[in-house]
C-alpha positions as a printed Julia matrix, in Angstrom:
220×3 Matrix{Float64}:
   4.58  -6.08   36.62
   2.08  -5.95   33.72
   3.38  -4.74   30.27
   2.24  -1.34   29.01
  -0.7   -1.44   26.98
  -0.47  -1.98   22.9
  -2.89   0.53   21.28
  -3.92  -0.16   17.76
  -3.92   2.37   14.54
  -7.58   2.96   14.79
  -7.31   3.73   18.79
  -4.2    5.93   18.24
  -6.36   8.18   15.28
  -9.11   8.15   17.78
  -7.15   9.76   20.64
  -5.01  11.86   17.86
  -8.71  13.74   16.59
  -9.93  14.08   20.17
  -6.48  15.91   20.94
  -7.08  18.07   18.1
 -10.43  19.26   18.83
  -8.83  21.21   21.51
  -5.26  21.91   19.7
  -4.49  22.43   16.51
  -1.45  21.0    14.0
   1.09  23.43   15.31
   0.87  22.68   19.26
  -0.06  19.08   18.4
   2.3   16.6    18.84
   3.76  12.69   19.23
   4.65  13.33   22.65
   1.58  14.83   23.73
  -0.48  12.0    21.87
   1.72   9.41   23.81
   0.83  11.11   27.52
  -2.97  11.04   26.76
  -2.46   7.43   25.91
   0.04   6.6    28.76
   2.74   5.34   26.49
   5.61   6.72   25.02
   6.66   8.01   21.94
   8.3    5.2    20.67
   5.07   2.79   20.63
   3.41   5.02   18.36
   6.34   5.69   15.36
   5.89   1.77   15.36
   2.49   2.87   13.48
   3.19   6.5    11.92
   6.99   7.14   11.04
   6.3   10.93   11.49
   4.02  13.85   12.95
   3.0   14.29    9.17
   2.37  10.97    8.46
  -0.23  10.77   11.5
  -1.68  13.98   10.95
  -2.5   13.2     7.58
  -4.11   9.92    8.37
  -6.41  11.76   10.87
  -7.55  13.92    8.16
  -8.2   11.14    5.93
 -10.51   9.48    8.55
 -12.62  12.75    7.78
 -12.69  12.47    4.04
 -13.67   8.6     4.67
 -16.72   9.81    6.57
 -17.61  12.47    3.81
 -17.35   9.3     1.28
 -19.87   6.81    3.52
 -22.8    6.36    1.63
 -22.08   8.84   -0.92
 -23.4    7.79   -4.42
 -22.79   9.64   -7.68
 -26.08  11.39   -8.84
 -27.01  13.95  -11.13
 -24.59  15.83  -13.68
 -20.7   16.41  -13.22
 -21.6   19.6   -11.77
 -24.23  18.23   -9.65
 -21.68  15.4    -8.52
 -18.72  18.13   -7.77
 -21.29  20.26   -5.89
 -22.66  17.38   -3.88
 -19.03  15.89   -3.2
 -17.85  19.59   -2.05
 -20.66  20.24    0.39
 -20.37  16.77    1.75
 -16.66  17.6     2.61
 -17.38  21.02    4.0
 -20.06  19.28    6.23
 -17.71  16.57    7.44
 -15.14  19.41    8.57
 -17.44  21.55    9.91
 -17.91  18.69   12.34
 -14.45  18.84   13.22
 -13.26  22.25   12.45
  -9.79  22.0    14.04
  -9.16  18.99   11.42
  -9.44  20.83    8.52
  -6.57  23.25    9.03
  -4.25  19.92    9.22
  -6.26  18.68    5.59
  -5.65  22.21    4.23
  -2.15  21.76    5.39
  -0.93  18.37    5.0
  -3.59  16.92    2.7
  -3.74  13.26    2.81
  -2.83   9.87    0.76
  -4.93   7.7     2.1
  -8.06   5.59    1.14
 -10.62   8.76    1.76
  -7.9   10.88   -0.5
  -8.01   8.52   -3.13
 -11.54   7.99   -2.9
 -12.43  12.17   -3.32
  -9.74  12.25   -5.9
 -11.46   9.28   -8.31
 -14.84  10.87   -7.95
 -13.94  14.43   -8.9
 -11.73  13.2   -11.83
 -14.34  10.95  -13.03
 -16.81  13.73  -13.12
 -14.56  16.19  -14.75
 -14.12  13.02  -17.27
 -18.04  13.07  -17.57
 -17.97  17.16  -18.46
 -16.67  16.33  -22.13
 -13.2   17.89  -21.07
 -10.03  16.48  -23.01
  -7.9   14.07  -20.88
  -5.04  16.46  -21.05
  -6.88  19.34  -19.19
  -8.58  17.42  -16.5
  -5.76  17.08  -14.18
  -4.94  20.94  -13.96
  -8.5   21.59  -13.44
  -8.9   19.25  -10.65
  -6.22  20.77   -9.2
  -8.06  24.36   -9.1
 -11.41  22.66   -7.87
  -8.84  21.3    -4.88
  -7.29  23.94   -4.05
 -10.23  26.22   -4.07
 -12.31  23.09   -1.69
  -9.53  23.11    0.8
  -9.05  26.91    0.95
 -12.61  27.23    1.6
 -13.18  24.76    3.89
  -9.92  25.51    5.97
 -11.15  29.56    6.0
 -14.84  28.44    7.1
 -13.17  26.29    9.52
 -10.97  28.92   11.04
 -13.9   31.12   11.78
 -15.65  28.62   13.83
 -13.0   27.68   16.18
 -13.54  31.13   17.61
 -15.06  31.53   21.13
 -18.45  33.68   21.43
 -16.54  36.2    23.33
 -13.68  36.83   20.45
 -16.36  36.32   17.97
 -18.23  39.68   19.64
 -14.82  41.35   20.19
 -14.08  40.74   16.41
 -17.54  42.15   15.33
 -17.49  45.08   16.86
 -13.78  46.0    15.76
 -15.71  44.98   12.54
 -18.23  47.51   13.12
 -15.67  50.33   14.07
 -13.73  49.83   11.02
 -16.32  49.53    8.37
 -18.95  52.62    9.74
 -15.87  54.32   11.21
 -14.31  54.4     8.02
 -13.34  58.45    6.7
 -15.24  58.75    3.78
 -12.32  61.26    2.41
  -9.73  58.63    2.62
 -11.86  55.86    2.1
 -15.06  56.66    0.01
 -15.78  53.6    -1.65
 -15.86  51.91    1.93
 -18.18  54.61    3.58
 -20.44  54.53    0.6
 -21.14  50.66    0.81
 -20.42  50.49    4.72
 -23.69  49.35    5.85
 -24.31  46.89    2.83
 -20.68  45.27    3.9
 -21.19  42.0     5.57
 -18.21  40.21    7.78
 -16.59  37.03    6.77
 -18.24  34.59    8.81
 -21.77  35.69    6.97
 -23.6   33.68    4.39
 -20.82  31.11    4.34
 -22.51  28.41    2.74
 -23.81  30.86   -0.07
 -20.31  31.79   -0.78
 -18.97  28.29   -1.4
 -21.29  27.09   -3.7
 -21.25  30.52   -5.57
 -17.37  30.43   -5.69
 -17.11  26.8    -6.65
 -20.11  27.23   -9.49
 -17.95  29.81  -11.16
 -15.49  27.45  -11.53
 -17.57  24.89  -12.79
 -19.16  27.25  -15.07
 -15.55  28.37  -16.47
 -14.97  24.65  -17.07
 -18.3   24.28  -18.69
 -17.49  26.89  -21.03
 -14.45  25.54  -21.96
 -15.91  22.22  -23.25
 -18.91  24.28  -25.33
 -16.01  26.47  -26.82
 -14.57  23.15  -28.06
 -17.84  21.49  -29.22
């Protein structure tokens, strides 16, 4: 009787990414992945010591894809903005994995490439070295949070989306003006969270970069 097939690390990651397209990190398990591959969990633990390590590796492949073909161009703000938009686009194609990245992060080559570019750009901004790690962390948290938030909305089905929009309209347009005077006043102009996501993404990132620019100018 022939032995079970030996799966490569890349094949395991391919299967994990495919499984995560239709599930999430909470319901994902090494056991389910092993079943999809027609093998047992022990064979996968030869490649990854834990579910968390496996999920980090899957997320890192998204970062690698985002960095593929990237070239540092423009000033430091343009570099960080371009990189952030590439990450947004990459996770937008696989939104289920955005939550994985936000929750588990990654520690592979893709992660190091992203970190290196942001740190290099911050150095080019004129910030003193002692302030760069803190500023880097704030930018990383902001980008990951925005991408994960946007991805969460994009995985909602059409019917669920329409139900959510109807609830939004009822909550806003039906607000009691005596109890919620400001909400009633702006009701027809307030937009749901899903509107103009890219514009919001760019404006929030720009505000963070503008703050850094202000710090640099003050020191000069």
